[in-house]
ROROBA-932320 format. One record per residue (C-alpha): residue number from 1; residue in three letters; x, y, z. Coordinates in pm, whole numbers, plus 50000, padded with zeros to 5 digits. Each point is the difference from the previous one (the first is absolute). Layout:
<site NUM; ALA; <X; Y; Z>> ...
END
This chain:
<site 1; MET; <62090; 52529; 91025>> <site 2; ASN; <49839; 50336; 49934>> <site 3; ILE; <50217; 50144; 49721>> <site 4; LEU; <50045; 50374; 49956>> <site 5; ASN; <49716; 50124; 49781>> <site 6; ARG; <50036; 50335; 49826>> <site 7; GLN; <49628; 50052; 49952>> <site 8; LYS; <49914; 49934; 50365>> <site 9; ILE; <50288; 50212; 50131>> <site 10; LEU; <49895; 50298; 49785>> <site 11; LYS; <49625; 49964; 50056>> <site 12; ASN; <49833; 50343; 50025>> <site 13; LEU; <50336; 50177; 49968>> <site 14; SER; <50054; 50254; 49723>> <site 15; LYS; <50215; 49863; 49717>> <site 16; SER; <50111; 50355; 49927>> <site 17; GLN; <50129; 50033; 50358>> <site 18; VAL; <50167; 49665; 50072>> <site 19; ASP; <50265; 49788; 49827>> <site 20; LEU; <50051; 49641; 50121>> <site 21; ASP; <50290; 49760; 49941>> <site 22; LEU; <49982; 49640; 50125>> <site 23; TYR; <50306; 49777; 50042>> <site 24; ASN; <50065; 49644; 50098>> <site 25; THR; <50344; 50083; 50140>> <site 26; ILE; <50180; 50330; 50053>> <site 27; ASP; <50286; 50122; 50213>> <site 28; SER; <49787; 50258; 50183>> <site 29; THR; <49676; 50174; 49910>> <site 30; ASN; <50136; 50321; 50153>> <site 31; GLU; <50315; 49976; 49788>> <site 32; GLU; <49791; 49950; 49686>> <site 33; CYS; <49821; 50328; 50074>> <site 34; LYS; <50338; 50174; 49987>> <site 35; ARG; <50065; 49859; 49652>> <site 36; ILE; <49675; 50106; 49835>> <site 37; GLU; <49857; 50330; 49879>> <site 38; LEU; <49687; 50119; 50177>> <site 39; LYS; <49754; 50075; 49718>> <site 40; LYS; <49672; 49995; 50191>> <site 41; ASP; <49903; 50105; 50352>> <site 42; PHE; <50081; 49654; 50138>> <site 43; HIS; <50215; 49712; 49881>> <site 44; VAL; <49951; 49676; 50192>> <site 45; ILE; <50255; 49718; 50000>> <site 46; ILE; <49899; 49659; 50139>> <site 47; SER; <50202; 49677; 50000>> <site 48; GLU; <49945; 49643; 50114>> <site 49; HIS; <50359; 49984; 50130>> <site 50; GLN; <50277; 50241; 50089>> <site 51; THR; <50365; 49897; 50007>> <site 52; MET; <50117; 50314; 50181>> <site 53; GLY; <49696; 50121; 50192>> <site 54; ARG; <50079; 50266; 50259>> <site 55; GLY; <49847; 50140; 50314>> <site 56; ARG; <50087; 50309; 50199>> <site 57; LEU; <50357; 50077; 50106>> <site 58; GLY; <50140; 49779; 49724>> <site 59; LYS; <49862; 49679; 50147>> <site 60; ALA; <49903; 49716; 49768>> <site 61; TRP; <49630; 49928; 49944>> <site 62; SER; <49954; 49629; 49946>> <site 63; SER; <49808; 49943; 49675>> <site 64; PRO; <50047; 49630; 49921>> <site 65; SER; <49652; 49879; 49927>> <site 66; SER; <49729; 50092; 49752>> <site 67; GLY; <49650; 50086; 50115>> <site 68; ASN; <50104; 50291; 50223>> <site 69; ILE; <49997; 50373; 49925>> <site 70; TYR; <50324; 50159; 49885>> <site 71; MET; <49900; 50335; 49854>> <site 72; SER; <50127; 50353; 49941>> <site 73; ILE; <49802; 50310; 49906>> <site 74; TYR; <50191; 50273; 49817>> <site 75; SER; <49852; 50350; 49991>> <site 76; LYS; <50075; 50368; 50032>> <site 77; GLU; <50045; 50145; 50347>> <site 78; THR; <49662; 50051; 50162>> <site 79; THR; <49920; 50350; 50124>> <site 80; LYS; <49814; 49853; 50294>> <site 81; VAL; <50178; 50075; 50329>> <site 82; ALA; <50016; 49655; 50158>> <site 83; PRO; <50271; 49741; 50071>> <site 84; LEU; <49976; 49759; 49709>> <site 85; SER; <50125; 49684; 50172>> <site 86; LEU; <49741; 50030; 50278>> <site 87; ILE; <49721; 50086; 49755>> <site 88; VAL; <50078; 49702; 49776>> <site 89; GLY; <50017; 49769; 50301>> <site 90; LEU; <49663; 50131; 50113>> <site 91; ILE; <49854; 49946; 49651>> <site 92; CYS; <50130; 49642; 49981>> <site 93; ALA; <49886; 49900; 50349>> <site 94; THR; <49657; 50156; 49947>> <site 95; VAL; <49951; 49826; 49665>> <site 96; ILE; <50111; 49662; 50141>> <site 97; ASN; <49772; 50031; 50303>> <site 98; SER; <49709; 50089; 49775>> <site 99; MET; <50067; 49699; 49780>> <site 100; ILE; <50037; 49749; 50284>> <site 101; LYS; <49721; 50168; 50199>> <site 102; THR; <50198; 50040; 50322>> <site 103; LYS; <50210; 50262; 50176>> <site 104; ASP; <50279; 49752; 50069>> <site 105; VAL; <50257; 50164; 49773>> <site 106; GLY; <50182; 50287; 50167>> <site 107; LEU; <50295; 50236; 49959>> <site 108; LYS; <50344; 50037; 50156>> <site 109; TRP; <50185; 50329; 49962>> <site 110; PRO; <50111; 50104; 49752>> <site 111; ASN; <49919; 49762; 49715>> <site 112; ASP; <49920; 49644; 50112>> <site 113; ILE; <49671; 49814; 49956>> <site 114; ILE; <49933; 49762; 50289>> <site 115; LEU; <49780; 49697; 50062>> <site 116; ALA; <50009; 49792; 50319>> <site 117; LYS; <50321; 50177; 50111>> <site 118; LYS; <50181; 49904; 49679>> <site 119; LYS; <50100; 50206; 49698>> <site 120; ILE; <49791; 49925; 49693>> <site 121; GLY; <50092; 50304; 49794>> <site 122; GLY; <50217; 50306; 49964>> <site 123; ILE; <50031; 50326; 49811>> <site 124; LEU; <50313; 50146; 49839>> <site 125; ILE; <49978; 50362; 49881>> <site 126; GLU; <50270; 50139; 49772>> <site 127; LYS; <50021; 50332; 49821>> <site 128; GLU; <50150; 50075; 49659>> <site 129; VAL; <50108; 50354; 49914>> <site 130; MET; <49929; 50059; 49630>> <site 131; GLY; <50128; 50351; 49926>> <site 132; THR; <49762; 50233; 50181>> <site 133; ASN; <49750; 49720; 50064>> <site 134; ILE; <49990; 49739; 50275>> <site 135; ASN; <49846; 49658; 49936>> <site 136; ASN; <49887; 49757; 50268>> <site 137; ILE; <50064; 49627; 49990>> <site 138; VAL; <49771; 49814; 50239>> <site 139; GLY; <50109; 49640; 50053>> <site 140; ILE; <49745; 49766; 50159>> <site 141; GLY; <50062; 49643; 50110>> <site 142; ILE; <49718; 49791; 50150>> <site 143; ASN; <50027; 49632; 50092>> <site 144; LEU; <49684; 49813; 49906>> <site 145; ASN; <50157; 49657; 50032>> <site 146; HIS; <50367; 50005; 50093>> <site 147; PRO; <50232; 49715; 50101>> <site 148; GLU; <50118; 50073; 50353>> <site 149; LYS; <50373; 50041; 50036>> <site 150; GLU; <50005; 50251; 50283>> <site 151; GLU; <49784; 49981; 50310>> <site 152; TRP; <49885; 50360; 49955>> <site 153; TRP; <49867; 49948; 49646>> <site 154; GLY; <49628; 49950; 49958>> <site 155; ASP; <49745; 49984; 49721>> <site 156; LEU; <49629; 50010; 49923>> <site 157; SER; <49967; 49630; 49917>> <site 158; SER; <49748; 49937; 50280>> <site 159; PHE; <49757; 50237; 49827>> <site 160; LYS; <50019; 49828; 49659>> <site 161; VAL; <50056; 50327; 49812>> <site 162; SER; <50232; 49862; 49732>> <site 163; SER; <49706; 49961; 49762>> <site 164; MET; <49923; 50371; 50046>> <site 165; ARG; <50352; 50130; 49932>> <site 166; ASN; <49906; 50198; 49687>> <site 167; GLU; <49704; 50157; 50177>> <site 168; LEU; <50220; 50091; 50297>> <site 169; ILE; <50255; 50168; 49774>> <site 170; ASN; <49720; 50184; 49817>> <site 171; SER; <49856; 50134; 50327>> <site 172; ILE; <50341; 50118; 50121>> <site 173; LEU; <50062; 50180; 49670>> <site 174; LYS; <49659; 50167; 50006>> <site 175; SER; <50052; 50118; 50358>> <site 176; TYR; <50350; 50128; 49929>> <site 177; ILE; <49892; 50189; 49688>> <site 178; HIS; <49707; 50148; 50192>> <site 179; PHE; <50244; 50118; 50268>> <site 180; CYS; <50228; 50161; 49740>> <site 181; ASP; <49704; 50175; 49837>> <site 182; HIS; <49799; 50098; 50308>> <site 183; GLY; <50203; 49943; 50317>> <site 184; ILE; <49873; 49808; 50303>> <site 185; ASP; <49804; 50131; 50297>> <site 186; SER; <50099; 49937; 50363>> <site 187; TRP; <50285; 49773; 49895>> <site 188; GLN; <50178; 50027; 50339>> <site 189; GLU; <49695; 49879; 50190>> <site 190; LYS; <49945; 49718; 49750>> <site 191; TRP; <50365; 49896; 50021>> <site 192; LEU; <49995; 49995; 50380>> <site 193; GLU; <49684; 49788; 49999>> <site 194; LEU; <50203; 49730; 49822>> <site 195; CYS; <50322; 50052; 50197>> <site 196; VAL; <50098; 49679; 50183>> <site 197; HIS; <50223; 50171; 50258>> <site 198; MET; <49824; 50312; 50131>> <site 199; ASN; <50128; 50070; 50354>> <site 200; PHE; <50239; 49704; 49976>> <site 201; ASN; <50356; 50024; 50120>> <site 202; ILE; <50217; 50024; 49690>> <site 203; LYS; <50370; 50021; 49926>> <site 204; ILE; <50133; 50233; 49733>> <site 205; ARG; <50270; 49845; 49783>> <site 206; HIS; <50244; 50175; 49772>> <site 207; ASN; <50275; 49817; 49812>> <site 208; GLU; <49903; 49682; 50190>> <site 209; LYS; <50061; 50170; 50336>> <site 210; ILE; <49741; 50090; 50262>> <site 211; ILE; <50024; 50374; 50059>> <site 212; THR; <49707; 50059; 50236>> <site 213; SER; <49673; 49851; 50124>> <site 214; GLY; <49665; 50112; 50134>> <site 215; LEU; <49625; 49979; 49937>> <site 216; PHE; <49863; 50040; 49649>> <site 217; ASP; <49774; 50304; 50035>> <site 218; GLY; <49866; 50041; 49649>> <site 219; ILE; <50108; 50170; 49678>> <site 220; ASN; <50033; 50356; 49874>> <site 221; ALA; <49863; 50148; 49678>> <site 222; ASP; <50336; 49940; 49830>> <site 223; GLY; <49991; 49630; 50093>> <site 224; SER; <50264; 50020; 50272>> <site 225; LEU; <49934; 49800; 50315>> <site 226; LYS; <49949; 50148; 50344>> <site 227; LEU; <50201; 49830; 50273>> <site 228; LYS; <49915; 50056; 50367>> <site 229; LEU; <50307; 49969; 50222>> <site 230; ALA; <50006; 49889; 50363>> <site 231; ASN; <49982; 50365; 50110>> <site 232; ASN; <49687; 50049; 49781>> <site 233; LYS; <50191; 50216; 49754>> <site 234; ILE; <49887; 49947; 49640>> <site 235; ILE; <50262; 49981; 49726>> <site 236; ASN; <49949; 49938; 49627>> <site 237; TYR; <50176; 49761; 49765>> <site 238; GLU; <49970; 50037; 49623>> <site 239; HIS; <50225; 49710; 49900>> <site 240; GLY; <50119; 49667; 50129>> <site 241; GLU; <49845; 49671; 50102>> <site 242; ILE; <49814; 49893; 50309>> <site 243; SER; <50002; 49670; 50181>> <site 244; ILE; <49720; 49885; 50226>> <site 245; GLU; <50007; 49700; 50231>> <site 246; GLY; <49752; 49741; 49875>> <site 247; ILE; <49961; 50148; 49652>> <site 248; TYR; <50263; 49829; 49787>> 
END
């Protein structure tokens, strides 16, 4: 197994800018961020296992096996005007595709990473108010080799990337730090290029109930989705979940 390697994870990253803590087991990497003091620009928490991993809307994120990526990045609020969950999803999918030399990995609004119509990763963004400051906690889970327990779970095992886990983490960190420092050009166009459900019929869910449906017609600058109704009217949704027939 490719164990977590501090030197490889921090390769070409500034030691004055990044703190890194590695764990074998932790309750949740996001929760650990809430317990620590941010002393540098970024504090990264990575664990082999999580006992209480979480996804969006309070859902559990299964983290039973080592060799996957369970990571959180703690930093001050970025001044860049962009929806963080979509940006981080874009960064992760782009880095994975570059590493496996395909364009097979795509995105599902708002924060899911998709391969072969199954979920291989997700993003959980939380914010901590620290007096007058706001800190971001970016939780990232990516299945490199995951035991299937649900039919909609997938992983990257067919691409044999487990041996490149440290390099994958390093590339994600470099891309995220670059975004925080410099922003990202044409992110909407890049996100839509990887979207797996453009012009698909989708159902909007809220509190486990379907509230409306229509065609996915893209995203706005704030990350909200554009939904085209049967009468061609476009409405926007900032929050919620979507379900798509054929995509888990």
